Residue frames as a rotation matrix with the C-alpha (Angstrom) as fourth column:
MET 1
0.572 0.685 0.451 -5.82
0.054 -0.580 0.813 -3.12
0.819 -0.440 -0.369 -12.02
ARG 2
0.694 -0.359 -0.624 -3.45
0.704 0.156 0.693 -4.06
-0.151 -0.920 0.361 -9.07
GLN 3
-0.309 -0.937 0.163 -0.71
0.946 -0.286 0.152 -1.99
-0.095 0.201 0.975 -10.68
MET 4
-0.151 0.374 0.915 -2.98
0.345 -0.847 0.404 0.90
0.926 0.377 -0.001 -11.44
LEU 5
0.840 0.542 -0.019 -4.19
0.185 -0.253 0.950 1.09
0.510 -0.801 -0.313 -7.86
ARG 6
0.380 -0.788 -0.483 -0.66
0.884 0.157 0.440 0.80
-0.271 -0.595 0.757 -6.53
ARG 7
-0.579 -0.594 0.558 0.51
0.756 -0.647 0.096 3.75
0.304 0.478 0.824 -8.71
MET 8
0.143 0.705 0.694 -2.53
0.134 -0.709 0.693 5.93
0.981 -0.006 -0.196 -7.70
LEU 9
0.902 0.146 -0.407 -1.94
0.403 0.057 0.914 5.20
0.156 -0.988 -0.007 -3.97
GLU 10
0.023 -0.963 -0.267 1.84
0.962 -0.051 0.269 5.88
-0.273 -0.263 0.925 -4.19
GLN 11
-0.334 -0.108 0.936 1.14
0.625 -0.769 0.134 9.08
0.706 0.630 0.324 -5.93
GLU 12
0.559 0.641 0.525 -0.85
-0.115 -0.568 0.815 10.14
0.821 -0.516 -0.244 -2.92
SER 13
-0.284 -0.819 0.498 2.06
-0.719 -0.162 -0.676 9.14
0.634 -0.550 -0.543 -0.62
TRP 14
0.730 0.466 0.499 0.69
-0.675 0.604 0.424 5.92
-0.104 -0.646 0.756 0.59
ALA 15
-0.508 -0.845 0.168 3.05
-0.820 0.534 0.203 3.08
-0.261 -0.034 -0.965 1.39
VAL 16
0.491 0.797 -0.353 1.95
-0.871 0.458 -0.176 0.01
0.021 0.394 0.919 -0.55
CYS 17
-0.637 -0.581 0.507 2.61
-0.517 0.809 0.278 -3.69
-0.571 -0.085 -0.816 -0.15
GLU 18
0.144 0.616 -0.774 1.37
-0.988 0.139 -0.074 -5.42
0.062 0.775 0.629 -3.17
ALA 19
-0.435 -0.294 0.851 0.69
-0.435 0.896 0.088 -9.10
-0.789 -0.332 -0.517 -3.16
PRO 20
-0.720 0.086 -0.688 -0.09
-0.669 0.176 0.722 -11.51
0.184 0.981 -0.069 -6.01
ASN 21
-0.127 0.702 -0.701 -2.33
0.073 0.711 0.699 -13.73
0.989 0.037 -0.142 -3.95
GLY 22
0.751 0.533 0.390 -3.99
-0.317 -0.226 0.921 -14.12
0.579 -0.815 -0.001 -0.47
GLN 23
0.754 -0.470 -0.460 -1.11
0.650 0.633 0.420 -16.07
0.094 -0.616 0.782 1.06
ALA 24
-0.366 -0.882 0.297 1.52
0.836 -0.452 -0.312 -13.44
0.409 0.134 0.902 0.12
ALA 25
0.007 0.446 0.895 -0.98
-0.163 -0.883 0.441 -10.70
0.987 -0.149 0.067 1.32
LEU 26
0.952 0.208 -0.226 -1.16
0.167 0.270 0.948 -12.45
0.258 -0.940 0.222 4.80
GLU 27
0.213 -0.943 -0.255 2.63
0.973 0.227 -0.028 -12.44
0.084 -0.242 0.967 4.89
CYS 28
-0.367 -0.196 0.910 2.61
0.371 -0.927 -0.050 -8.65
0.853 0.319 0.413 4.11
VAL 29
0.567 0.703 0.430 0.05
-0.207 -0.383 0.900 -8.10
0.798 -0.599 -0.072 7.00
ALA 30
0.833 -0.238 -0.499 2.29
0.533 0.590 0.607 -10.14
0.150 -0.772 0.618 9.37
ARG 31
-0.216 -0.950 0.226 5.37
0.904 -0.282 -0.321 -8.05
0.368 0.135 0.920 8.50
ALA 32
-0.985 -0.118 -0.123 3.69
0.146 -0.957 -0.249 -4.67
-0.088 -0.264 0.961 8.91
GLN 33
-0.241 0.970 0.038 0.01
0.824 0.225 -0.521 -4.21
-0.513 -0.094 -0.853 9.78
PRO 34
-0.750 -0.030 0.661 -1.51
0.543 -0.598 0.590 -2.02
0.377 0.801 0.465 7.10
SER 35
-0.852 0.470 -0.229 -3.97
-0.265 -0.766 -0.586 0.86
-0.451 -0.438 0.778 7.54
LEU 36
0.258 0.916 -0.308 -6.21
-0.782 0.011 -0.623 -0.57
-0.567 0.402 0.719 4.78
ILE 37
-0.646 -0.355 0.675 -6.51
0.116 0.829 0.547 -3.81
-0.754 0.432 -0.495 2.71
ILE 38
0.036 0.620 -0.784 -7.85
-0.932 -0.263 -0.250 -3.54
-0.361 0.739 0.568 -0.81
LEU 39
-0.539 -0.182 0.823 -8.90
-0.240 0.969 0.057 -7.14
-0.808 -0.167 -0.566 -1.65
ASP 40
-0.323 0.311 -0.894 -9.76
-0.912 0.149 0.382 -8.92
0.252 0.939 0.236 -4.88
MET 41
0.385 0.463 0.798 -12.02
-0.693 0.716 -0.080 -12.08
-0.609 -0.522 0.597 -4.20
LEU 42
1.000 -0.002 -0.009 -10.50
-0.005 0.706 -0.708 -13.82
0.008 0.708 0.706 -7.33
MET 43
0.204 -0.976 0.072 -6.84
-0.977 -0.198 0.081 -14.70
-0.064 -0.087 -0.994 -6.42
PRO 44
0.317 -0.333 -0.888 -4.72
-0.175 0.900 -0.400 -17.71
0.932 0.282 0.227 -6.96
VAL 45
-0.690 -0.660 -0.298 -3.50
0.032 0.383 -0.923 -19.84
0.723 -0.647 -0.243 -3.92
MET 46
-0.639 0.538 -0.551 -5.93
0.667 0.031 -0.744 -18.36
-0.383 -0.843 -0.378 -1.40
ASP 47
-0.237 0.561 0.793 -9.15
0.648 -0.517 0.559 -16.55
0.723 0.647 -0.241 -2.59
GLY 48
-0.535 0.024 0.845 -10.63
-0.315 -0.933 -0.173 -13.56
0.784 -0.359 0.507 -0.89
PHE 49
0.595 0.795 0.120 -13.05
-0.465 0.218 0.858 -15.50
0.656 -0.566 0.500 1.25
GLN 50
0.584 -0.446 -0.678 -10.25
0.646 0.761 0.057 -17.55
0.491 -0.471 0.733 2.66
MET 51
-0.516 -0.767 0.381 -8.15
0.456 -0.623 -0.636 -14.39
0.725 -0.155 0.671 3.26
VAL 52
-0.038 0.604 0.796 -11.01
-0.545 -0.680 0.491 -12.75
0.838 -0.415 0.355 5.10
ALA 53
0.867 0.388 -0.313 -11.42
-0.042 0.682 0.730 -15.85
0.497 -0.620 0.608 7.25
GLU 54
0.062 -0.937 -0.344 -7.65
0.811 0.248 -0.529 -15.79
0.581 -0.246 0.776 8.09
LEU 55
-0.571 -0.278 0.773 -7.82
-0.026 -0.935 -0.355 -12.13
0.821 -0.222 0.527 9.05
GLN 56
0.372 0.779 0.505 -10.69
-0.579 -0.230 0.782 -12.79
0.725 -0.584 0.365 11.39
LYS 57
0.604 -0.237 -0.761 -8.50
0.494 0.860 0.124 -15.32
0.625 -0.451 0.637 13.27
HIS 58
-0.384 -0.891 -0.241 -6.33
0.854 -0.244 -0.460 -12.56
0.351 -0.382 0.855 14.56
GLU 59
0.271 0.650 -0.709 -7.80
0.888 -0.453 -0.076 -9.97
-0.371 -0.609 -0.701 16.94
ASP 60
-0.211 -0.525 -0.824 -5.53
0.150 -0.851 0.504 -7.16
-0.966 -0.017 0.258 15.69
TRP 61
-0.937 -0.290 0.194 -6.11
0.171 0.101 0.980 -8.01
-0.304 0.952 -0.045 12.11
ARG 62
-0.219 0.965 0.144 -9.90
0.973 0.227 -0.038 -7.83
-0.069 0.132 -0.989 12.47
LYS 63
0.282 0.288 -0.915 -9.61
0.448 -0.883 -0.140 -4.10
-0.848 -0.371 -0.378 13.08
ILE 64
-0.759 -0.623 -0.191 -8.01
0.100 -0.401 0.911 -3.52
-0.643 0.672 0.367 9.59
PRO 65
0.197 0.890 -0.411 -10.52
-0.451 -0.290 -0.844 -2.02
-0.871 0.352 0.344 7.13
VAL 66
-0.658 -0.390 0.644 -10.97
0.306 0.643 0.702 -4.26
-0.688 0.659 -0.304 4.15
VAL 67
0.066 0.612 -0.788 -12.35
-0.694 -0.539 -0.477 -2.89
-0.717 0.578 0.389 0.81
VAL 68
-0.106 -0.023 0.994 -13.31
0.480 0.874 0.072 -5.50
-0.871 0.485 -0.081 -1.64
VAL 69
0.081 0.035 -0.996 -12.68
-0.779 -0.621 -0.085 -4.46
-0.622 0.783 -0.023 -5.29
SER 70
-0.604 -0.290 0.743 -13.54
0.029 0.923 0.384 -7.46
-0.797 0.253 -0.549 -7.46
ALA 71
-0.601 0.369 -0.709 -14.93
-0.775 -0.054 0.629 -8.52
0.194 0.928 0.319 -10.80
LYS 72
-0.946 0.272 -0.178 -16.43
0.301 0.939 -0.167 -11.61
0.122 -0.211 -0.970 -9.05
GLU 73
-0.291 0.929 0.230 -20.18
-0.407 -0.338 0.849 -11.55
0.866 0.153 0.476 -9.15
LEU 74
-0.986 -0.132 0.103 -21.12
-0.138 0.297 -0.945 -11.76
0.094 -0.946 -0.311 -5.52
THR 75
-0.260 0.899 -0.351 -24.25
0.443 0.435 0.784 -13.58
0.858 0.048 -0.512 -4.61
GLN 76
0.423 0.551 0.719 -26.45
-0.487 -0.531 0.693 -12.59
0.764 -0.644 0.044 -1.74
GLU 77
0.934 -0.109 -0.340 -24.90
0.300 0.755 0.583 -15.52
0.192 -0.647 0.738 0.16
ASP 78
0.096 -0.982 0.164 -21.48
0.826 -0.013 -0.564 -14.20
0.555 0.190 0.810 -0.55
ARG 79
-0.279 -0.154 0.948 -22.23
-0.128 -0.972 -0.195 -10.79
0.952 -0.175 0.251 0.73
VAL 80
0.827 0.512 0.232 -23.72
-0.335 0.118 0.935 -12.31
0.451 -0.851 0.269 3.90
ARG 81
0.648 -0.675 -0.354 -20.46
0.723 0.691 0.007 -14.26
0.239 -0.261 0.935 4.37
LEU 82
-0.354 -0.865 0.356 -18.56
0.689 -0.498 -0.526 -10.93
0.632 0.059 0.773 4.24
GLN 83
0.480 0.637 0.603 -20.89
0.041 -0.703 0.710 -8.93
0.876 -0.316 -0.363 6.34
GLY 84
0.995 -0.076 0.058 -19.06
-0.065 -0.086 0.994 -7.62
-0.070 -0.993 -0.090 9.44
CYS 85
0.439 -0.871 0.219 -15.73
0.623 0.471 0.624 -8.57
-0.647 -0.137 0.750 7.94
VAL 86
-0.499 -0.573 0.650 -15.29
0.863 -0.396 0.313 -5.95
0.079 0.717 0.692 5.19
THR 87
-0.646 0.150 -0.748 -15.86
0.195 -0.915 -0.352 -2.25
-0.738 -0.374 0.562 5.17
THR 88
0.275 0.691 -0.668 -17.35
-0.593 -0.425 -0.684 -2.04
-0.757 0.584 0.293 1.64
ILE 89
-0.120 -0.192 0.974 -17.65
0.540 0.810 0.226 -3.92
-0.833 0.554 0.006 -1.59
LEU 90
0.094 0.120 -0.988 -16.95
-0.615 -0.774 -0.152 -2.32
-0.783 0.622 0.001 -4.94
GLN 91
0.508 0.201 0.838 -17.93
0.419 0.792 -0.444 -4.21
-0.753 0.576 0.318 -8.09
LYS 92
-0.543 -0.678 -0.494 -15.45
-0.232 -0.445 0.865 -3.86
-0.807 0.585 0.084 -10.92
ALA 93
0.474 0.694 -0.542 -17.09
-0.729 -0.035 -0.683 -3.63
-0.493 0.719 0.489 -14.36
PRO 94
0.417 -0.409 0.812 -16.24
0.477 0.859 0.188 -6.65
-0.774 0.309 0.553 -16.50
SER 95
-0.429 -0.732 -0.529 -13.54
-0.252 -0.466 0.848 -5.90
-0.867 0.498 0.016 -19.07
ALA 96
0.396 0.482 -0.782 -14.30
-0.864 -0.093 -0.495 -5.75
-0.311 0.872 0.379 -22.78
ALA 97
-0.488 -0.691 -0.533 -11.86
-0.833 0.551 0.048 -8.69
0.261 0.468 -0.845 -23.24
THR 98
-0.909 0.165 0.384 -14.13
-0.072 0.843 -0.533 -11.00
-0.411 -0.512 -0.754 -21.31
ASN 99
0.038 0.963 -0.268 -17.26
-0.463 -0.221 -0.858 -10.09
-0.885 0.157 0.438 -23.27
């Protein structure tokens, strides 16, 4: 999914910094503040909730729109935790391989 999104964005002339986990993503943000973050909640090293919390610690980073695209089934409590911190939440359909 990450590779597909990258290809689509690059075809539209977006510069993309792809990160395999939340810690690496924060390092990308520190090097060059992005116009948008597409965030999966299920990542190794640092999950999406931890990454959002880290973004909130930096005034400039709080302004970056965050779009959650995740297969994680978000509970109402999860959505409340993200409220005000993310722009939108898009639920990925479960893949046939996991059924």
